[in-house]
C-alpha positions in Angstrom: 139.7 69.6 124.7 141.3 72.0 122.3 139.0 72.9 119.3 142.1 74.0 117.3 143.5 70.5 117.5 140.2 69.0 116.3 140.1 71.5 113.4 143.7 70.6 112.4 142.9 66.8 112.5 139.6 67.2 110.6 138.5 68.0 107.1 137.5 71.5 107.9 134.9 73.5 106.0 134.4 76.7 108.0 135.8 78.4 111.0 134.3 81.5 112.7 135.8 83.7 115.4 132.8 84.7 117.5 134.3 87.7 119.2 134.9 89.5 115.9 132.1 87.7 114.0 134.5 87.1 111.2 135.2 83.9 109.1 138.8 83.0 109.6 138.7 80.0 107.2 136.3 78.7 104.6 136.7 76.4 101.7 133.8 78.2 99.9 132.5 81.7 100.0 130.0 81.9 102.9 127.0 84.2 102.5 127.0 87.1 105.0 123.5 86.1 106.2 124.8 82.6 107.1 127.8 84.1 108.9 125.5 86.3 111.0 123.1 83.4 111.8 125.9 81.0 112.8 127.5 83.6 114.9 124.3 84.6 116.7 123.1 81.0 117.2 126.6 79.9 118.4 126.8 82.6 121.0 123.4 81.9 122.4 123.7 78.1 122.3 127.0 77.9 124.1 125.8 80.3 126.9 122.6 78.3 127.3 124.5 75.0 127.6 126.8 76.6 130.2 123.8 77.6 132.3 122.2 74.2 132.0 125.3 72.4 133.1 126.1 74.8 135.9 122.6 74.1 137.3 123.2 70.4 136.8 126.3 70.4 138.9 124.7 72.6 141.6 122.0 69.9 142.0 124.4 66.9 141.9 128.0 66.0 142.5 127.9 63.2 139.9 129.1 63.4 136.3 130.6 66.8 136.1 129.5 68.5 132.8 130.5 72.1 134.0 132.6 73.9 132.9 131.7 73.1 129.3 134.8 72.8 127.1 133.1 71.9 123.8 129.6 71.4 122.3 128.6 70.0 119.0 126.0 68.5 116.7 126.5 66.1 113.8 124.6 65.2 110.7 125.2 62.8 107.8 127.6 65.2 106.2 128.6 67.9 108.7 129.7 68.3 112.3 129.3 71.7 114.1 131.8 72.3 116.9 131.8 75.2 119.4 133.9 76.3 122.3 133.9 79.6 124.2 135.5 81.6 121.3 135.2 79.6 118.0 132.6 77.9 115.9 133.7 75.4 113.2 132.0 73.1 110.7 134.0 70.0 109.8 133.4 66.7 108.0 132.1 64.1 110.5 134.7 61.8 112.2 134.2 58.1 111.2 134.8 57.2 114.8 132.0 59.6 115.9 129.6 58.0 113.3 130.5 54.5 114.6 129.9 55.6 118.2 126.5 57.1 117.4 125.5 53.9 115.6 126.8 51.7 118.4 124.8 53.6 121.0 121.7 53.5 118.7 121.8 49.7 118.3 122.7 48.5 121.7 120.4 48.1 124.7 120.7 50.2 127.8 121.9 47.2 129.7 124.6 46.4 127.2 125.7 50.0 127.1 126.2 50.4 130.9 127.9 47.0 131.2 130.5 48.2 128.7 133.9 49.6 129.8 133.3 53.4 129.5 129.6 54.4 129.5 128.5 55.3 133.0 124.8 56.1 132.4 122.5 55.3 129.5 118.9 56.4 129.0 116.0 56.6 126.5 113.6 59.6 126.3 110.4 59.8 124.3 109.9 62.8 121.9 107.4 64.4 124.3 109.9 64.1 127.1 107.5 62.2 129.4 108.5 58.5 129.0 111.9 57.4 129.8 114.2 54.5 131.0 117.6 55.0 132.6 120.3 52.6 133.6 122.9 54.0 135.9 123.5 55.9 139.2 120.9 58.7 139.1 118.2 59.5 141.7 114.7 60.8 140.7 115.7 64.5 141.0 118.7 64.0 138.8 116.7 62.0 136.3 114.1 64.8 136.0 116.8 67.4 135.4 118.9 65.4 132.9 115.8 64.5 131.0 114.9 68.2 130.8 118.3 69.1 129.5 118.2 66.4 126.9 114.7 67.2 125.7 115.5 70.9 125.4 118.8 70.3 123.5 117.2 67.7 121.2 114.7 70.4 120.2 117.3 73.1 119.9 119.6 71.0 117.7 116.7 70.2 115.4 115.9 73.9 115.2 119.5 74.9 114.5 119.9 72.2 111.8 116.7 73.3 110.1 117.6 77.0 110.2 121.1 76.5 108.8 119.7 74.2 106.1 117.1 76.7 105.0 119.5 79.7 104.9 122.5 78.1 103.5 121.5 75.1 101.4 124.0 73.1 103.6 121.7 70.2 104.5 121.9 69.1 108.1 119.6 66.1 107.8 119.5 63.5 109.0 120.8 64.8 112.3 122.7 62.0 114.1 123.3 63.5 117.5 124.7 66.3 119.7 127.1 66.4 122.6 128.3 68.4 125.5 131.9 67.9 126.6 132.6 69.0 130.2 135.9 68.9 132.1 135.2 65.4 133.4 132.2 63.9 131.6 130.5 64.2 128.3 126.7 63.9 127.6 125.9 62.5 124.2 122.4 62.3 122.7 121.3 60.5 119.5 117.7 61.8 119.7 115.8 59.3 121.8 118.8 57.6 123.5 121.7 59.2 125.4 124.8 58.3 127.4 127.2 59.9 129.9 130.9 59.0 129.2 134.2 60.2 130.5 135.4 63.3 128.5 138.8 61.8 127.8 137.2 58.8 126.1 134.9 61.0 124.1 137.8 63.2 123.0 139.4 60.2 121.5 136.2 59.4 119.6 136.1 62.9 118.2 139.7 62.9 117.1 140.5 61.5 113.7 143.6 59.5 112.9 144.4 58.3 116.4 
């Protein structure tokens, strides 16, 4: 998954090189405070996700999420994308919006009976009640639920922080995703799926 290709195919708003901390593209002047916050949050977020997914793949040989190639979160008007070097804000892909809506509306049984989704689950806001359809044992379920619950909360925090500092409103948040070398984990806040990365790459790409 090449972030540069996604940027070129999307309506790009903002691109930040995290090594230098500098904005390399922006359609509007970005306040220095927002640059610093996005740079700091992006570095932390990507490292945390790498640690989570490395732990996941030590516990299980199923559904490889590590190494992480791309992470992101999407709202009504914006999608935040990150890889190991770059953070970008783009306009949401219509295909991604349709995917979120499709997952939200369909039952877990319908989702896993489809062609590409391998595991589907629901998780309560407190993280204690859940239902899962797919090939996961109890240990794997506990860990994946912990990852999803933590990232649901983190995405909400990042969205609120960016909204307050920049005036770029990140609500309502639609979902977040982790794209690994083989599989992608996608959450729409209360429901989640595991899907092959190659399929999710097609969903993220506009104009294909």
